C-alpha positions as a Markdown table, in Angstrom:
| # | Residue | x | y | z |
|---|---|---|---|---|
| 1 | Unk | 77.6 | 75.3 | 98.0 |
| 2 | Unk | 77.4 | 78.2 | 95.5 |
| 3 | Unk | 80.0 | 81.0 | 95.2 |
| 4 | Unk | 77.3 | 83.4 | 95.8 |
| 5 | Unk | 76.5 | 81.8 | 99.1 |
| 6 | Unk | 80.3 | 81.0 | 100.2 |
| 7 | Unk | 80.8 | 85.1 | 99.7 |
| 8 | Unk | 77.7 | 85.9 | 101.7 |
| 9 | Unk | 78.7 | 83.5 | 104.5 |
| 10 | Unk | 82.3 | 85.0 | 104.5 |
| 11 | Unk | 80.6 | 88.7 | 105.0 |
| 12 | Unk | 78.5 | 87.6 | 107.5 |
| 13 | Unk | 81.5 | 85.9 | 109.4 |
| 14 | Unk | 83.9 | 88.8 | 108.8 |
| 15 | Unk | 81.1 | 91.1 | 109.9 |
| 16 | Unk | 80.7 | 89.4 | 113.1 |
| 17 | Unk | 84.3 | 89.1 | 114.0 |
| 18 | Unk | 84.4 | 92.9 | 114.1 |
| 19 | Unk | 81.8 | 93.0 | 116.8 |
| 20 | Unk | 83.3 | 90.2 | 118.9 |
| 21 | Unk | 83.4 | 91.1 | 122.6 |
| 22 | Unk | 87.1 | 91.7 | 124.3 |
| 23 | Unk | 86.3 | 89.0 | 126.5 |
| 24 | Unk | 86.5 | 86.6 | 123.7 |
| 25 | Unk | 90.0 | 87.0 | 123.2 |
| 26 | Unk | 92.6 | 84.5 | 124.6 |
| 27 | Unk | 95.8 | 85.2 | 126.4 |
| 28 | Unk | 98.2 | 84.8 | 123.3 |
| 29 | Unk | 100.1 | 87.9 | 122.3 |
| 30 | Unk | 103.3 | 89.4 | 120.9 |
| 31 | Unk | 105.3 | 92.5 | 122.3 |
| 32 | Unk | 103.0 | 94.6 | 124.6 |
| 33 | Unk | 99.8 | 94.6 | 122.7 |
| 34 | Unk | 96.8 | 93.5 | 124.0 |
| 35 | Unk | 95.5 | 90.0 | 123.4 |
| 36 | Unk | 94.3 | 88.7 | 120.3 |
| 37 | Unk | 92.5 | 85.4 | 119.7 |
| 38 | Unk | 94.8 | 82.4 | 118.9 |
| 39 | Unk | 91.7 | 81.2 | 116.8 |
| 40 | Unk | 89.0 | 82.7 | 114.9 |
| 41 | Unk | 86.1 | 81.5 | 112.8 |
| 42 | Unk | 87.6 | 80.4 | 109.2 |
| 43 | Unk | 86.9 | 83.1 | 106.6 |
| 44 | Unk | 88.6 | 81.0 | 103.8 |
| 45 | Unk | 91.0 | 83.5 | 102.9 |
| 46 | Unk | 93.7 | 85.2 | 105.2 |
| 47 | Unk | 93.0 | 88.4 | 107.1 |
| 48 | Unk | 94.6 | 91.1 | 109.1 |
| 49 | Unk | 92.5 | 92.3 | 112.3 |
| 50 | Unk | 93.2 | 95.6 | 114.1 |
| 51 | Unk | 91.8 | 96.2 | 117.2 |
| 52 | Unk | 92.6 | 100.1 | 118.3 |
| 53 | Unk | 90.8 | 99.4 | 122.0 |
| 54 | Unk | 94.0 | 97.0 | 122.8 |
| 55 | Unk | 96.0 | 98.3 | 120.6 |
| 56 | Unk | 96.8 | 95.0 | 118.9 |
| 57 | Unk | 96.6 | 93.3 | 115.4 |
| 58 | Unk | 96.5 | 89.6 | 114.4 |
| 59 | Unk | 97.3 | 88.0 | 111.2 |
| 60 | Unk | 95.1 | 85.0 | 110.5 |
| 61 | Unk | 95.5 | 82.1 | 107.9 |
| 62 | Unk | 92.3 | 81.3 | 105.9 |
| 63 | Unk | 91.6 | 78.4 | 108.7 |
| 64 | Unk | 91.2 | 81.2 | 111.2 |
| 65 | Unk | 94.8 | 80.2 | 113.0 |
| 66 | Unk | 96.9 | 83.1 | 114.6 |
| 67 | Unk | 100.0 | 83.3 | 112.6 |
| 68 | Unk | 101.4 | 86.7 | 114.4 |
| 69 | Unk | 100.2 | 89.6 | 116.6 |
| 70 | Unk | 102.0 | 92.7 | 117.7 |
| 71 | Unk | 101.4 | 96.4 | 119.3 |
| 72 | Unk | 99.7 | 99.1 | 117.1 |
| 73 | Unk | 98.9 | 102.4 | 117.6 |
| 74 | Unk | 95.7 | 103.6 | 115.6 |
| 75 | Unk | 94.3 | 106.9 | 114.6 |
| 76 | Unk | 93.4 | 109.6 | 117.3 |
| 77 | Unk | 90.4 | 111.0 | 118.4 |
| 78 | Unk | 91.6 | 114.7 | 117.8 |
| 79 | Unk | 94.8 | 115.9 | 115.8 |
| 80 | Unk | 95.5 | 119.6 | 116.9 |
| 81 | Unk | 97.4 | 120.1 | 113.8 |
| 82 | Unk | 94.6 | 119.6 | 111.5 |
| 83 | Unk | 91.8 | 120.4 | 113.8 |
| 84 | Unk | 89.8 | 117.2 | 113.4 |
| 85 | Unk | 89.5 | 113.7 | 114.7 |
| 86 | Unk | 92.1 | 111.2 | 112.8 |
| 87 | Unk | 90.5 | 107.9 | 113.9 |
| 88 | Unk | 91.2 | 105.0 | 111.7 |
| 89 | Unk | 87.9 | 104.3 | 110.0 |
| 90 | Unk | 86.3 | 100.9 | 111.0 |
| 91 | Unk | 84.9 | 98.1 | 108.7 |
| 92 | Unk | 86.6 | 95.7 | 106.4 |
| 93 | Unk | 88.8 | 96.8 | 103.5 |
| 94 | Unk | 91.5 | 95.1 | 101.1 |
| 95 | Unk | 94.9 | 96.0 | 100.6 |
| 96 | Unk | 95.5 | 97.8 | 97.3 |
| 97 | Unk | 99.2 | 98.7 | 97.5 |
| 98 | Unk | 102.5 | 97.3 | 98.7 |
| 99 | Unk | 105.3 | 99.4 | 99.7 |
| 100 | Unk | 108.9 | 98.8 | 100.5 |
| 101 | Unk | 111.3 | 100.1 | 103.1 |
| 102 | Unk | 111.6 | 103.6 | 101.9 |
| 103 | Unk | 107.7 | 104.4 | 102.0 |
| 104 | Unk | 107.2 | 108.1 | 103.2 |
| 105 | Unk | 104.1 | 110.0 | 104.1 |
| 106 | Unk | 103.0 | 112.6 | 101.5 |
| 107 | Unk | 101.2 | 114.6 | 103.9 |
| 108 | Unk | 102.7 | 114.4 | 107.4 |
| 109 | Unk | 104.4 | 116.3 | 109.5 |
| 110 | Unk | 102.8 | 119.3 | 107.9 |
| 111 | Unk | 103.3 | 121.1 | 105.4 |
| 112 | Unk | 105.5 | 118.7 | 103.1 |
| 113 | Unk | 105.3 | 115.6 | 104.6 |
| 114 | Unk | 108.2 | 112.9 | 105.0 |
| 115 | Unk | 107.5 | 110.8 | 107.7 |
| 116 | Unk | 108.9 | 107.0 | 107.2 |
| 117 | Unk | 106.2 | 104.7 | 106.8 |
| 118 | Unk | 108.3 | 101.5 | 106.1 |
| 119 | Unk | 106.7 | 98.8 | 104.2 |
| 120 | Unk | 103.2 | 100.6 | 103.9 |
| 121 | Unk | 100.4 | 98.7 | 102.7 |
| 122 | Unk | 97.1 | 101.2 | 102.1 |
| 123 | Unk | 93.6 | 99.5 | 102.7 |
| 124 | Unk | 91.4 | 102.6 | 103.0 |
| 125 | Unk | 92.2 | 106.0 | 100.9 |
| 126 | Unk | 95.0 | 107.4 | 102.9 |
| 127 | Unk | 95.1 | 104.9 | 105.8 |
| 128 | Unk | 97.3 | 102.1 | 105.8 |
| 129 | Unk | 99.4 | 99.6 | 107.8 |
| 130 | Unk | 103.0 | 100.5 | 108.3 |
| 131 | Unk | 106.1 | 100.2 | 110.5 |
| 132 | Unk | 107.2 | 102.9 | 112.9 |
| 133 | Unk | 109.6 | 103.6 | 115.7 |
| 134 | Unk | 106.9 | 105.2 | 117.5 |
| 135 | Unk | 104.5 | 102.6 | 118.4 |
| 136 | Unk | 103.0 | 103.5 | 121.7 |
| 137 | Unk | 100.3 | 101.9 | 123.6 |
| 138 | Unk | 97.6 | 104.5 | 122.9 |
| 139 | Unk | 95.9 | 106.0 | 119.7 |
| 140 | Unk | 97.9 | 109.0 | 118.3 |
| 141 | Unk | 98.5 | 108.5 | 114.7 |
| 142 | Unk | 96.9 | 110.6 | 111.9 |
| 143 | Unk | 94.8 | 107.5 | 110.9 |
| 144 | Unk | 97.2 | 105.0 | 109.9 |
| 145 | Unk | 97.9 | 101.9 | 111.8 |
| 146 | Unk | 101.4 | 102.1 | 113.1 |
| 147 | Unk | 103.3 | 98.4 | 114.0 |
| 148 | Unk | 106.6 | 98.0 | 114.6 |
| 149 | Unk | 109.1 | 97.6 | 111.5 |
| 150 | Unk | 109.7 | 94.1 | 112.0 |
| 151 | Unk | 106.0 | 93.3 | 112.2 |
| 152 | Unk | 105.3 | 95.4 | 109.1 |
| 153 | Unk | 108.1 | 93.9 | 107.1 |
| 154 | Unk | 107.1 | 90.0 | 108.3 |
| 155 | Unk | 103.2 | 91.1 | 107.1 |
| 156 | Unk | 104.7 | 92.6 | 103.8 |
| 157 | Unk | 106.9 | 90.1 | 102.7 |
| 158 | Unk | 105.5 | 86.8 | 104.2 |
| 159 | Unk | 101.7 | 87.6 | 104.5 |
| 160 | Unk | 100.3 | 90.3 | 102.7 |
| 161 | Unk | 99.2 | 90.4 | 98.8 |
| 162 | Unk | 97.0 | 93.2 | 97.0 |
| 163 | Unk | 93.5 | 91.7 | 98.0 |
| 164 | Unk | 94.4 | 90.9 | 101.5 |
| 165 | Unk | 91.4 | 91.4 | 103.8 |
| 166 | Unk | 92.1 | 94.2 | 106.6 |
| 167 | Unk | 89.3 | 94.4 | 109.6 |
| 168 | Unk | 89.6 | 97.5 | 111.8 |
| 169 | Unk | 87.2 | 96.8 | 115.0 |
| 170 | Unk | 85.2 | 99.9 | 116.1 |
| 171 | Unk | 86.8 | 102.2 | 119.0 |
């Protein structure tokens, strides 16, 4: 099969994953987050799937096996400090930066930033995955995907590379 067809098939499968009904999820989970499927259709590359509806992420290997899952806090429907929606954009993205334990927000809290974002991994403009000590069962962030610091550290050093796919499911 040509590279062009392989890429097209992978794109179709990745798109389909963003539309899977929640009923297709298995009961396996880590911490208090919702359930992520223990197996997905193989994409031929590793992928991180974020589901803001169940406040969970799953890290999958190229064969579609769940390696790690945990609780996440995604973007809020409305952020009072900036007077607009802060929802994490849904879709398929690629990680383009890998940060360490000293990552900090350049914007939040207003007006000067400085919020700790350990092990930040940006995938869509100013939106990224990062560790936090304020991970709650709800979507309350300014758009980033917060996860427990040990999960962010594991992803950063044991899973993610520049170019790793991140799929954010719709709210």
